[in-house]
N, C-alpha and C positions, 0 to 999 in steps of 0.2 A: 441586587439593587441596580443592573443592568437593566433587567429583565422589568422592572417598574420604568424604568428611563420609556423605554422601548413600548410599553404599556398606554404610557402618558401620553409618547408623539401621535397613535394611532387614533387617539380620541381627539371625537368633537373639535375645529375649535371657539363655538357656543359654550360647549363642557370645563374648556380652559380659560376662557374670558370668566365664566361665572364660580368659576376654582379661586380664579384670580382679584376678583370684586369683593367674594369670602370675605378670603384673605386680609384686605384690603380694610374691610369694614369694624374685622377683629380687632386685627390692632388700632383703629381708628378708637372702639370702644374702651377698650385697655389705656390706650394715651389719653385719652378723656377722664379717665376715672382715675388713674394715676397724677393727677395737677399737671402741668406749667411748668414745675420748678423741676420734675422729670422728663429728659427728653426721651423720646421715645422713634429717634426719625431713622434713624438706620435699620429698628426693623423693617421699615417700609420697603428694604430696600430688596430681600426679602419675596414678596409679591410680584417686585416689578421686573426681579430678574429672569423668574417664574413668564412671567407673561412673556418676555422678550423672546427667550428660550425658545419656549416651544409653541410661540404663534407667531411672535415678528416683532420688527424694529419699530413698527409706526404703533401698535399695542404698546407698546414699550412706553413710547414717550407719552403716550396719552394716559398710563400708570401713571408714571412718575407725575405728570400732571393732575389728578385724581390725590394723587399721594398726597400733595405738597398744598391738593385745598383741605384737602383731609387732614391733614394732622393743624393747619393751621388753625382749621375753625376748632380743632379738640382745644387747643390751646385758650382760644376766644371763650367758648363755653367753660374750659376751667378757668374762667375771673384771671386771664394775665393780662394786664395793663403795663402800656409804653410808656417812655416820655415823648414820643416820638411819633407823627403817626408811618418817619422814612424808617421805623426801626420795624416794625414788621413785617416791610416790603423790602428794605434790602435781607431781610432772615428769609425770605421765602423765595427771594432771586438767588441768594446764595444755594439753600436746599435743593433749588428749581433744578442749577447747573451741575450739582453733586451729583443728582440723578440723573440727568441728561448724559455727561462724562458714562455716567454706571451703562446706561442703558446704549451707548458705543461701546461699549468696552464688550459686555457682554454679548452684544447679533454684533460686533468681530468673532470673536472666539470661537461661536454657534456657526459661522462664517467657512471659519476657520475647520472646525470639527466637520464639518459638512462636505469641504474640499475634500480633506484626509480621509475621510469616511469611501469616498468617490475612487478615490485614487487606491485604493486596500480592494475596494469592489471590483474596479477596473483592471488591476494587477490582480486577483484571485481570479478573475476571466480567465487573464495573459496564463498565470503560472498550470489551471485548468484542461485549458485548451493545449498546452505544451507538453503535461503528462498526460494528454489526452489520444496525445498522438504518440509519442512516445509506448504509450502502453504498443496503439495500433502498428508500430513499426517492429517491435517487440513482437508481436505476434505473427505481424507476419511475415519476419524473420524467421520464426520457430515455424511458421506452417511449410513454407517455403524448404527449411532444411529438412520436413517429415517427409514431405512427397519429393525429392534427392533421395532422401533413406530408400526410401518404397520401388524409387528406380532402379536405386541403383540391387538393391535388394532381389529386383526381378530381372534385373539383367544376369546375376548372379545364376540363380537359377536357373533361367528359359538359358543363357548361353553359352558361362561357365559350364556349368550342370551337366548341358548333352554334350560338351566337348569332352566335356574327361568322358561322360558314358561313350561316347565313341572313341575316345582313348581304350578304355575297357574294354570294347566290342574288337577290336582291333586286334587289341592282345591274346583277346579268347579266341584270335582268327591261326590267329602266328602262334600260341602255342598248339592247338589241336596240327597244326600244319605239321610242328616240329615234334609233337608227339606221337603220330605216322608216323615219321622219320625215325625214333626212335633216336633222337638228336637229344644231348643233354641241355641245349640251350633252351630245352621246355620249358628246363627250372623258373631259368631267367625271366622265361615271357607270364608264366603263373604269378613272379614277383611284380611284375609292370602292371598285371589285371588289381591284383590287391593292392597297389598303390595308388590305381585309377578310384578303389571303390573306395576307400578313406577320402581319398580327394574330394570322389563326388559326397561321402556324410558330409567334411568337413563342410564343403562350400555349401552345399543344404543349409546348416546350423548356421553360419556366416551368413547367410541370406537370409533366414529365417531369423534372428535378431536384429538386423538391420533395418526387414520391412514389415518389424513386428507394431504397425503404429494402428488404430482401429480396431485393437484384441475388443473382444467383452471382457466387462468384469469380470466372470468366472473362468476364465481364460490365466489370468495374472499370475495366479502361484503355479500356474505349470509352467508359460512363460518365462517367470523367476526362476523356477527350477532349470527350466532347459538352460537359462544367463549362465547359470552355477556350473553348470555341468562342462559348455561350453569352451569358459573359462579355463575351468580343468587342462581342460583337452588340449586347448588352442597354445596353450600361456602358461601352460606345466605350472601351475596355480593349484594348491587347494581353496577350491571354491566351494564351503556349502549352502542349502539356503535351506530356514530354518521358520517350522510356519504352522504350530501346533492345531490352530481353526480358523481355517481359510476367513479373510473378516468378507462383511457385506460392500463391497464398493461401492459408492453413488453412477458412476458410469461408465462410458464406454473412454470419455476425454478423461477421468478422471485415473482409470484404469492405464492409459496408454502414459499419460503425464509421471505416473508410479513410475509405471516398466522406465521407462525413460532418466529417471531421474539415479533410477538403479544400476541401470548400467554405465552413465557417464561414470556415476561413483564409482564400481567396481573398474571401468576403464582409469581414470584418475589413478586409484589406487593400483594397479597392476606397472602405469605409463612412471610415475613418479614418486609410488610408494618403496616397491621390490619386499613386497610380504613374503612371509611363506604359508597365510595363512588370510580365506577371505572367508566373511559370517555376514550374509546379508539375509538379516528376520521380516518376516511380514508377519502382525498382530493385531490385535485388538483388544484398545486399555478403553475401559470407560464408555466414555462417546465418541470416541476418536479413533480413527487405521493410523499402528504405526508401522513405518517402513525405514532398519533400519542399515547400515553397511558396517561394518566393521573391518580394520585388519590392522595385522599388525608389522607394520611395516616401519620404515624412519621417519615417518611423522610430517607432519606441516613445520615449514620453514617459519621462522622467526618473523620475518616479517609480511607472514601472509594474509593476516588483515584489513593488511595496507593493501597490498597486491591478489585482490583476488581475480581469477584468471577466469578466461569467457566460459567457461564449464559451469565454474560455481555458477558465474550471474544466471547464466539459461538456467538449472536446476531452481536456485532462486524464485527463478520468476517462474517458472511452472507450474511451483507449489506458489504461488501468487497465483495464478488462473484458476486456479481448479480450489479456494479456498483456505490454501493449510498455508502452515509454517516448515521454515527448513534452516536447520542449524547445520555448520561443518564446525568441527572443537579439537584438539587432539585427545589420544585416548587416553587414560588416563594411566593404564598398561601398556602404551608406546603403540605406535599408531596413529591412526585416522579417526575419526569417528561421525559419520554423515547421516541426521536424523530429518526425513520429512512427514509430518505431522499434519492428516487432515480432519475433518469432523466426519462422522459415520452417514 
């Protein structure tokens, strides 16, 4: 029905006026054929309301006058007789007044409806601008976060790794000097070298995880596998990655956002869930790619649906940016289950 009204509103005024006059003629013929004893005056209101609504108030008044004329002419043609000449005049005036009031009511209703539509349109435009601005700001915040993470990753790799390397070299030199003198402290120097080398490895893994933005789609599986391995090493939590068949990822942005969702979910599980095991899974089901992160920790708090943290909101926004869906819910077997799904 709404589409039909919209179609009529787009029609030319001439066509709408023709429809109104045709309806008036049809009602007039029926009124004449049924005789003057049966009144059809109320049916003329349909044509009057139609013309007033779709064309305007002046056309409504004109349609009201024509309706009164047709109605009275039909009664005369049907053989109506009056005791006084003032009787039909009175009837015409009363009916015309009734029709004019109807025209005013319909016109005011139409004006109110247009005002409401205009307010709705303006409000919709305002909301659209606000949503667009919010999405722009959220995207900018994420981009700033990505740039800052890349900077920190580069600083770790180029700065701290070099510092660890220098420490390892110094320890090696000290080890050689002590060994040349056959001192027992040479073993302690070798231990310092091992610790420095372990520090280099941990720092490089951490730098790679932080600055993984911009990865190629085919590198997502490797990055997730490294994420699981590094989580196990750094946090002493069993973290495994499962992927039977590497799925086809659309582009670099999608791969990057999927990695960040997995990274945030794993970090949340380690920080808040105290799990014994975390399982990161990437699979292709039908026409969608699904990333899941499941843990056996303490699970979500009772009010988790009301108080969603910043990390959860960012994960959901990342999923939306690549046309995907995001969900987080308690795991039936205990812990938390996070899923991000997007079209293949």
